[in-house]
N, C-alpha and C positions, 0 to 999 in steps of 0.2 A: 503494500499500500502506501510505502514510501517514497518508493522510485515510481509510481503515477503523480504521485505529488510535488515531487521534483521535474519529475517532465515536465506536469499542467505550471507551474511558481516559473520554470527558465523559458517555456517559450512568452512568458509575459514579459519578463525579465529581458529577453533578448529582446522582443519587440518593443519595449520602450527603450533600451537604449538604441536602436538603430534609431526609433525617433529622434532622439537628441541629437544622435551623429547623422542623418536626415540622410541615411540607406536604407530607409523602411523600402523605394521602393524595386531595389533589386532584390529585396530576399523573399523569402517563403519562408513558410510557417517551418517547413524543417532544417531551415537554418538560420530562423530566432531560435530556435529549441538548444539546437547547440550551441550557440554566442550566450543566451543564455547560463545552459550549463558548463561548459568549458570558461566563460565568467566567473561564474562563481566559484569555481576552482578556483583561478586564477587569482580574485578577494578573496579567498577564502589562506591560501598562501602571503601574497603580498601587505594583503590591507588588515587582515583581522588580526594578527601579533601588535599591530602598529595601534590600532583605534579599539583593539581589547572588545573583540567580540568572534563571531563562527561566518558561517554560509548559511546558506539552504542544503548542501549537501552534506553537511552534520545532522539537518533531519532537526531541528530547527528554526520554525517559521518566525522568527521576533521580527518586531521592526528593525531594529540596528543589523539584524544578520541579511534582513529582507534587500536594504540599503546596500551593504558593501558587496553580497551580490550584486546591484547594480552598479556599482556602480566598478566594480571587474569587470562585466558585458562590458560597459563602457572604455573603459582602458583597454581592453582587448579591440576592439572595435577601431580606436584611435591608432593602435600600433599595424593593424588589417590595411585603413586607409591611409598609414607613412610607406610602408610597405609598398602598398598597388597602385598609391599614385603618387608620391612621395610632397605629401604633405598630410596634417590632421584632419583640415575642416574647418 
C-alpha cells in the first residue's frame, strides 16, 4: 500500500515541479511519476540532512517531507534543463 501512495504522491509532486520549472508540456504522467520519485530520493539524500526531515520514500507523508521531496524534484528538473539546454530557465 505504501508503494501505491509513493507512486501517486510522486506523480503529483513531479507534476507540480514540472509546472514550477515550465516543462509540463514536455512531460507525460509516467515521466512526472519518475521525476517525483527520483526527486524525492534526491531530496532525501541532499536536503533532508540539512533541513532535518525525510522524504516521501521513507513512508512519512508529513508537510515537511512533502516539501523536501518537491524541492528535490525541482532540483532534478533544474539539473536536467542545465544538461539539456545549457540553462536552468
